[in-house]
N, C-alpha and C positions, 0 to 999 in steps of 0.2 A: 091361777093368774089372771087376773083382773085385764079388762078390756083396754080401762086407759093405760096400764102400765105397758101392754102389747103395742099401742097406738103410740107412746112416747118412745118407744123402742123401735117404732118403724123405720126409721133410715138405718139402723143397725142390721135388722131383719134382712132388709133388701140387699146391704152389701154383702150379708152372711151367705143369704141365696144364692148371689151370685159367685161368690167365692166357692161354696160347696158345690155347685154345679160344674164350675171349671175344674177343680180337684178330681171331682168323680168321673167326668168325662174322660180327663189323662188318665187314671189309674185303670177305670173299665177298659180303655181302647188298650193299654197295653196287654191286658188277658186277651181280647178279642184277637190282636194280632198274633200274640203265642197260638191261640187256638187255629188260626189260619194255618200258621205254621207246621204244627204237629198236632192238632186236636188236642189239646190238654190246656186247662187253666189251673192256676194255682188255688187251690182250696181255702189255703191258709188266709191269701189275700183277699178272696171274696167274703172270708168268715170274718175279717176285721172291717170290710167295708161295711158290712150289714151290721154287725154287732149283736148286742142281745138289750133286752129293757133297761138291765141294770147298767148296762155299759154300752150305750148305744154308737155304733160305727157312723163314716162319713154318711153314707146313704141314707139312714136313719135320721141323723142331724137334719138332712136336705129336705127329707120328707115332712119333717116336724116343722122347719120354717117356713116351708111353703106354705103350711096350714096358717101359721101365724100371720103371713105376709097377704095370702089371697083373700083367707075368710075373714080379715078384720078389717080389709081395705073397700069402702064402698065404693070405689071408684075402679075395681078390679076388671069389671066388666066381662065379657066371656071369654078373651082372650088369657085373664087371669085364672079364670077357672078350669081352663084347658091347661093350663100351665101347672097348677094344684094338682089335678086329674094324673097328668102324665108324670111328673116329680115322682108321685107317688108309685105310679107303674112301674118307672124303674126299678123302685127299690123293692118291689115284690118279685118283679120279674128277677132280677139278682138274685133273690132269696131262693128260688127256684134254681135256677141256675149253679147256687152254690150246694144243694143237696144233690144235684145230677153231678157235680164235679165230686163230691163224696163218694157216692157210688162208683162212679168209673176209677177214682184214684184207689178206693181201698177194697172194692169187691172184685172187680174186674181181673187183676192180677190172680186174686185167691182162685177165682172159676176158671183162669188159664190154668193153673199149677194142677187144681184136681181135675181138670179135662185130659191133662196130659201125664196124670199119674196112673197107678196101678188100679183101676176102676173095673169092676165086672160088667159085661154088656149092658144090663138094665141102669145100672147107676151111672155109665157113660152117656146111654142116650137120655136120661133125666138131667144129668149135668149140662147136656149139649142144648137141650130147649131152653133151658132157665139162661146158658149164657146168652143165648139167642136175643132173648129179653133185656138183658144188660146191654147187649151191643147196640139196641135202639137208644141207649140213654145218648150216645154222641150225635145223633141226629136230633134228639130234643135241645141238646146244648146247642145244635147249631140254628135252630130256630129260636131258640130263647134269644141268643145273642143277635140274630138278624132283626127281631122285635125291638131289643134295646136300643140299638143303633138307629132303627128307624125313627122310635121315640125321640132320641136325643136329637138327631136331625131337626123335627119338629118344632122340638122346645129351642135349638138355636134361632130358628124361623120367629120364634114367637116373643121371646126374651126383649130382643130389639124393641119391638112395638109396645111392651109392659115398661121398658126402662125410659121410655124416651120421657115421661114426665118426671124424671130423676137426676135432670142436668144439673139441679143444685146439690146433689147430694154429696158431700164431701168425701165420705168414708168410701162411697162407689168408685169417684175419680179417683181417690189415692189407691185403690186395689189395683184398679185398671192400669193406672201408672206403675206403682212398683213390682206387680207380676203379669208385666205386659208382655213377656215372653211366653207365658203359659196361657194367657188370653188370646193371643194370637194363634198358637198351636191349637186351640179347642175349636175357634171360630172361623181360622183358616181363610176362605175366599169371602166370607160372611164378615170378616174383623171391620172392614170398611164401612159397610152398611151399620155393624152395630154401634160403631162412635158415631156414624151421620145420624142414627135415630136417636141416640141422647143427646148430641153436642149440635146438630145440625150444621150449620157453615161457621159456627165458632168453637170450633175444636181446641181452640187454646184454652179455654174454660176447664177442661178435663186436668190440665195443665196446672192451671193456676189456683183450681181448688185442692189438687195434691201437695202443690208448694204450701198452700195457707195450712192446711192440717199437719204436713210434715215439721215445718218450722213449729208451729205450735206445741209438736211434742218433743223438741229439741234436736231432730233431724235436719240441720241447717244444711249440710253439704247436699244431700238428697233432694231439698227443697231447691236448692240454686239450680240442681240438674234440670227440675221439674219447670223452672223459669226459663231455664236453657232451650228446652224445648217448645216451650210457650212462644218463645222469640221466634223461633224458625215457623212458627205457624203463622204469627201475625206480630210482626216485630213493629209496628205502628198502633197498637191496640192500646190504650190509656189503661185498662184495665192489667195489663201483660206490663208496662212500664211502670206500673205504680207499686205493682208484687217485686219488681226487680230492685226496685228502690230501696222497699224493706228488706230485701233479702240483704244488700249491700251496704245498708246500715247495720244489721245483725251480724254480718261477717268481721267488721271493721272493729 
């Protein structure tokens, strides 16, 4: 994979990195909420999130994409280096969480059945001691989840500072617009700060770029929706009015 090819694909990698992060945050938090409620996570979900070298999961793809983005960007600076490390850390910590979930899901019930079964005193004593070690798995999972949540929170703070240079990235703008519910859910109170970091006082730029991408892809109705949002932001903008005129001509 040549550096020239990676640099040519950089805008796409930036969009993919943001997309993978939002999707990963959403799916991981669903598991974390489940753990908060009943002390369990779904092993199969974590297994799919991590994947294998031959069939990489969402977190693996996020980690690899982070390497493409930050290790081939001469302007990444320290924030980009932190993000590269942090997104990889989420992958590796989830890998540990997956293994702990496997132990708890598959062996804890087995140990419990053994302990409640017909064992002599010596066997029961050994089983009980081993079961105590397995019981510590839940505490390990609690620590792993706390670390992942902490790193995700730091990524939400760092990403806007990195993405502020990509106010012209059409693919990023289209993703934020098209998947706005997910982006809002992931960034929550930090959503407004995210948009301001990228687009400053010209928030309508996001909608115009999204519209341009959508109409060129043949999604005229969706493009018209984006223009409508841009008009709400800045109805007197020449750029907005120009895009509206183009959409109107396409629709007629």
